[in-house]
C-alpha positions as CSV (number, residue, x, y, z in Angstrom):
1,X,116.6,104.7,131.8
2,X,118.0,107.9,130.5
3,X,119.5,108.1,127.1
4,X,122.6,110.3,126.7
5,X,122.6,112.3,123.4
6,X,126.0,113.5,122.3
7,X,126.5,117.3,122.2
8,X,126.3,117.4,118.4
9,X,122.8,115.9,118.7
10,X,123.6,112.9,116.5
11,X,123.0,109.2,117.4
12,X,123.3,106.0,115.5
13,X,120.2,104.5,113.9
14,X,119.6,101.3,112.0
15,X,117.2,100.9,109.1
16,X,115.9,98.4,106.7
17,X,113.9,98.9,103.5
18,X,110.8,96.8,102.9
19,X,110.1,95.5,99.4
20,X,107.2,93.8,97.7
21,X,108.2,91.1,95.2
22,X,104.8,90.3,93.7
23,X,104.4,87.6,91.1
24,X,105.2,88.7,87.6
25,X,106.5,92.1,88.8
26,X,109.9,93.5,89.7
27,X,110.5,94.1,93.4
28,X,109.2,97.5,94.5
29,X,110.3,99.4,97.6
30,X,107.2,99.9,99.8
31,X,108.5,101.2,103.1
32,X,111.3,101.8,105.6
33,X,111.7,100.9,109.3
34,X,114.2,103.0,111.3
35,X,115.3,101.7,114.7
36,X,116.9,103.6,117.6
37,X,119.0,100.9,119.1
38,X,119.6,103.0,122.3
39,X,116.0,102.9,123.4
40,X,114.4,100.3,121.1
41,X,111.9,102.6,119.4
42,X,111.0,102.3,115.8
43,X,109.7,104.6,113.1
44,X,107.9,103.3,110.0
45,X,107.0,104.9,106.7
46,X,105.0,103.0,104.1
47,X,103.5,103.7,100.7
48,X,100.1,105.2,100.9
49,X,98.7,103.2,98.0
50,X,99.4,99.8,96.5
51,X,96.8,99.6,93.8
52,X,99.3,100.8,91.2
53,X,101.8,98.0,92.0
54,X,99.5,95.1,93.1
55,X,96.4,93.2,92.2
56,X,93.4,94.2,94.3
57,X,93.7,91.2,96.7
58,X,97.4,91.8,97.2
59,X,96.9,95.6,97.6
60,X,94.4,94.9,100.4
61,X,97.0,92.8,102.3
62,X,99.7,95.4,101.8
63,X,97.3,98.2,102.9
64,X,97.0,96.4,106.3
65,X,100.8,95.9,106.7
66,X,101.7,99.2,108.4
67,X,99.2,98.6,111.1
68,X,100.4,95.1,111.6
69,X,104.0,96.3,111.8
70,X,103.2,98.8,114.5
71,X,101.2,96.1,116.4
72,X,104.1,93.7,116.3
73,X,106.6,96.3,117.4
74,X,104.3,97.2,120.3
75,X,103.9,93.5,121.3
76,X,107.5,92.3,120.9
77,X,109.7,95.4,120.7
78,X,111.4,96.9,117.7
79,X,114.6,94.8,117.8
80,X,112.7,91.5,118.2
81,X,110.4,92.5,115.4
82,X,113.3,93.1,113.0
83,X,114.9,89.9,114.0
84,X,111.7,88.0,113.2
85,X,111.5,89.6,109.8
86,X,115.1,88.7,109.1
87,X,114.4,85.1,110.1
88,X,111.1,84.7,108.2
89,X,110.8,86.9,105.2
90,X,112.0,85.8,101.7
91,X,109.0,85.6,99.4
92,X,106.5,88.3,98.6
93,X,107.7,90.6,101.3
94,X,111.4,91.2,101.7
95,X,113.7,93.4,103.8
96,X,117.2,94.6,103.0
97,X,120.2,94.0,105.2
98,X,120.4,96.4,108.2
99,X,122.3,99.6,107.5
100,X,123.6,102.1,110.1
101,X,122.9,105.8,109.7
102,X,123.7,108.9,111.8
103,X,120.5,110.5,113.0
104,X,119.8,114.0,114.3
105,X,116.0,113.5,114.5
106,X,114.5,110.1,113.9
107,X,111.2,111.4,112.4
108,X,113.1,113.6,109.9
109,X,115.5,110.7,109.1
110,X,112.8,108.2,108.4
111,X,111.0,110.7,106.1
112,X,114.3,111.3,104.2
113,X,115.0,107.5,103.9
114,X,111.5,106.9,102.7
115,X,111.6,109.6,100.0
């Protein structure tokens, strides 16, 4: 299926922020997932280290999270993955409500959102 890109080169994207709410600590942003609703692709940016915000056992789990996210997106699709997060997360790992954003390049936009 071909995707038509408007002449100005901008499309709508949808993003959520991922947060870790670890015991005894304030919630910390740890990543962003940006979705292209037109073709179902997703871009993910996560913290590179967690040892400064988590105990070693929690940091180990968080370190594996990015790979797990990509695996889930590949298996179920980006939209289904976000829906599953919205339905199941509420404790240690949280996501924000979806927000729309105008995108000229998804890679650049996810980097900007992450920073």
